[in-house]
C-alpha positions in Angstrom: 41.3 28.0 19.0 41.4 26.1 15.8 44.0 23.6 17.1 41.8 23.1 20.2 38.8 22.5 18.1 40.7 20.0 15.9 41.9 18.3 19.1 38.3 17.8 20.4 37.1 16.6 17.0 39.9 13.9 17.0 39.0 12.9 20.5 35.3 12.6 19.6 36.1 10.5 16.6 38.3 8.2 18.7 35.4 7.8 21.2 32.9 7.0 18.5 35.3 4.5 16.9 36.1 2.9 20.2 32.5 2.5 21.1 31.7 1.0 17.8 34.6 -1.4 18.2 33.5 -2.5 21.6 30.0 -2.9 20.2 31.3 -5.6 17.9 32.0 -8.1 20.8 29.2 -10.4 21.8 28.8 -13.4 24.2 27.9 -16.2 21.8 28.0 -19.3 23.9 28.3 -20.5 27.5 28.6 -23.8 29.3 27.3 -23.6 32.9 26.5 -27.3 33.5 29.2 -29.4 31.7 29.2 -33.2 32.2 32.4 -34.9 33.1 35.2 -34.5 35.6 38.3 -32.3 35.8 38.5 -29.8 32.9 35.5 -31.5 31.3 33.3 -30.1 34.1 34.8 -26.6 33.9 32.7 -23.6 33.1 33.5 -21.7 29.9 32.1 -19.1 27.6 32.7 -17.8 24.1 33.2 -14.2 22.9 32.8 -13.4 19.2 33.8 -10.3 17.2 30.8 -9.8 14.9 32.3 -6.7 13.4 34.7 -6.1 10.5 37.7 -4.8 12.5 39.9 -6.4 15.2 39.1 -5.4 18.8 41.8 -5.0 21.5 40.5 -6.6 24.8 43.5 -5.8 27.0 42.3 -5.2 30.5 38.8 -6.6 30.0 37.0 -8.4 32.7 34.0 -10.7 33.3 31.4 -11.0 36.1 28.5 -13.4 36.6 24.9 -12.5 37.3 25.7 -9.8 39.9 26.6 -7.7 36.8 28.9 -5.4 38.8 32.3 -4.3 37.5 33.7 -4.2 41.1 33.1 -8.0 41.3 34.6 -8.7 37.9 37.8 -10.8 37.3 40.4 -10.5 34.6 40.2 -12.2 31.2 43.6 -13.7 30.7 45.6 -15.0 27.8 43.8 -13.2 25.0 44.6 -9.6 24.0 42.7 -9.2 20.7 39.8 -10.8 18.9 40.1 -10.7 15.1 37.1 -9.6 13.0 34.7 -12.5 12.5 36.5 -14.8 15.0 35.6 -16.4 18.3 37.7 -17.0 21.4 37.0 -19.2 24.4 37.6 -18.4 28.1 37.6 -21.3 30.6 37.4 -21.0 34.4 40.7 -22.2 35.7 43.6 -21.1 37.9 46.0 -23.4 36.0 45.6 -22.5 32.3 49.0 -23.9 31.4 47.7 -27.4 32.0 43.9 -27.0 31.7 43.8 -25.3 28.3 45.6 -28.2 26.5 43.3 -30.6 28.4 40.2 -28.6 27.3 41.4 -28.9 23.7 41.8 -32.6 24.1 38.3 -32.9 25.7 36.7 -31.2 22.6 38.9 -32.7 20.0 40.2 -31.2 16.7 37.4 -28.6 16.4 39.6 -26.4 18.7 42.8 -26.8 16.7 42.9 -23.2 15.5 40.9 -21.6 18.3 42.4 -19.1 20.8 41.6 -20.0 24.4 42.1 -17.8 27.5 41.1 -18.2 31.2 39.5 -16.4 34.1 39.4 -17.3 37.8 38.2 -15.8 41.1 35.7 -16.1 43.9 32.0 -15.9 43.1 32.3 -16.0 39.3 31.5 -19.7 38.7 28.5 -20.3 36.4 25.6 -22.1 38.0 23.4 -24.7 36.5 20.3 -23.2 38.3 20.4 -19.8 36.6 23.2 -17.3 36.2 24.6 -14.7 33.9 27.7 -13.3 32.3 28.7 -9.7 31.9 31.8 -8.4 30.0 33.5 -5.1 30.8 36.2 -3.1 29.0 39.3 -1.9 30.9 37.5 1.3 32.0 34.6 -0.6 33.5 32.1 0.0 30.7 29.7 -2.9 30.1 30.2 -4.3 26.7 27.7 -7.1 26.7 25.8 -9.3 29.1 23.5 -12.4 28.9 21.3 -14.3 31.3 21.4 -18.1 31.6 17.8 -19.5 32.0 17.1 -21.7 35.0 14.7 -24.1 33.4 16.8 -24.9 30.4 20.2 -25.6 31.9 20.8 -29.2 30.7 23.8 -31.3 31.8 26.4 -31.4 29.0 24.6 -28.9 26.7 25.7 -25.3 26.2 23.6 -22.1 25.7 24.2 -20.0 22.6 23.2 -16.6 21.2 23.1 -15.4 17.6 23.0 -11.7 16.6 21.9 -9.6 13.7 24.0 -6.9 12.0 22.9 -4.4 14.7 24.3 -6.6 17.4 20.8 -7.5 18.7 20.3 -11.1 19.8 18.0 -13.1 17.5 18.7 -16.6 19.1 18.6 -15.8 22.8 20.1 -18.4 25.2 19.1 -21.4 23.1 20.2 -24.9 24.3 22.6 -26.6 22.0 21.5 -29.8 20.2 23.2 -31.7 17.4 22.8 -30.1 14.1 22.8 -26.6 12.5 20.9 -23.7 13.8 20.7 -20.5 11.7 20.6 -17.0 13.0 20.4 -13.7 11.1 24.2 -13.3 11.1 25.6 -16.2 13.1 25.2 -19.9 12.5 25.9 -22.6 15.1 27.2 -25.9 14.0 27.2 -28.1 17.1 29.8 -30.8 17.8 30.1 -33.5 20.4 33.2 -33.6 22.6 35.5 -36.6 22.2 35.0 -37.8 25.8 32.5 -40.6 26.5 30.0 -38.3 28.1 29.5 -36.5 24.8 29.0 -32.9 25.8 27.3 -30.9 23.1 28.2 -27.4 22.1 30.2 -25.4 19.5 33.2 -23.8 21.4 35.0 -21.4 19.0 32.7 -21.9 16.1 30.2 -19.1 16.3 30.1 -18.1 12.6 29.9 -14.5 11.4 28.7 -14.2 7.9 29.3 -11.1 5.7 26.6 -8.6 6.7 25.3 -8.5 3.1 25.0 -12.3 2.8 21.6 -13.8 2.3 21.6 -16.6 4.9 18.6 -18.3 3.4 20.1 -18.4 -0.1 21.0 -22.0 -0.8 23.5 -20.9 -3.4 25.6 -19.0 -0.9 29.1 -20.5 -0.7 30.2 -20.2 2.9 33.9 -20.7 2.2 36.7 -19.3 0.1 40.1 -20.4 -1.3 43.1 -18.3 -0.3 46.3 -19.4 -1.9 46.2 -23.2 -1.0 44.0 -22.8 2.1 40.3 -23.4 2.3 38.7 -20.9 4.8 35.2 -21.6 6.1 32.6 -19.0 7.3 30.4 -22.0 8.3 32.1 -25.0 9.8 31.4 -28.1 7.5 29.2 -30.7 9.2 31.0 -33.5 7.3 34.5 -34.3 6.1 35.7 -32.1 3.2 36.7 -34.2 0.2 38.9 -33.2 -2.8 38.6 -35.0 -6.2 40.5 -34.9 -9.4 38.6 -34.0 -12.6 38.4 -37.7 -13.4 36.6 -38.4 -10.1 39.5 -39.8 -8.2 39.5 -38.8 -4.5 42.8 -37.2 -3.7 42.3 -36.1 -0.1 39.9 -36.0 2.8 39.9 -33.6 5.7 38.2 -33.4 9.0 35.9 -30.3 9.6 37.9 -27.2 10.5 37.9 -23.5 10.1 40.9 -23.6 7.8 42.2 -26.6 5.7 45.5 -26.4 3.9 45.6 -28.3 0.7 48.8 -30.1 -0.3 48.0 -30.4 -4.0 49.9 -29.9 -7.3 48.9 -27.1 -9.6 45.7 -27.9 -11.5 41.9 -27.9 -11.3 40.1 -29.9 -8.6 36.6 -30.5 -7.3 36.0 -29.7 -3.6 33.0 -31.4 -2.0 31.6 -29.5 1.0 28.5 -30.9 2.8 27.3 -32.5 -0.4 28.0 -29.6 -2.8 30.8 -29.9 -5.3 32.7 -26.8 -6.6 35.7 -26.5 -8.9 38.8 -24.9 -7.6 42.1 -23.8 -9.2 45.4 -24.5 -7.5 48.1 -22.3 -8.9 
């Protein structure tokens, strides 16, 4: 009897943990009306792990606004979403060629972003109102969003930000150039490298520490690990590194991670106008 009780307790704990893990995944961006041709015009959406532990998404599926698991299609090419990270899924039947093309379309902002794919009948996102639903392998709904009819603008994505409870605080907002702050997530928008200039932030939904005060101007949204700068908030300008004498020693395009090729010593890092001393060991 005692072994049986222990078994059911373990199962209950596993169910609670699994539910909590699934609850960390949120749809944070979607492009339903991209400008351009070829891969530039493909639909895509972003999933973000707003929690503190990795989530296995093996066997997960997506559907559009029918919100029915029986209509859902497989999410391919991504098996896990690390804590605090975002992944992108693009609609394509030929990911081996279209994923590299998608990265080229958006430029260096996708250098370290994991991209998967989905394809199937009746799951294309529409510019005149649609939706996205995500399901786990058992068919349980993980998250869903609606894309508003009136605000679908050619070449601009929708985005969602969430608080620590996983509730949307920025709900289907249309992207524009600049920074938009949510309770937990920030969106730094970028412009694609193509001439049509699509606006969005694929792969850059930012998950701040849950105890971070996002309105505190002294919050430093990056850290130095070994010789790599890692950013919670994507810099809106180039990151510059100076010697203590004021000589610029390197300049780096905005990215989630920047590896510094520097000798041992103390340097000054300038991020979006703020200078901070760092020690390279």
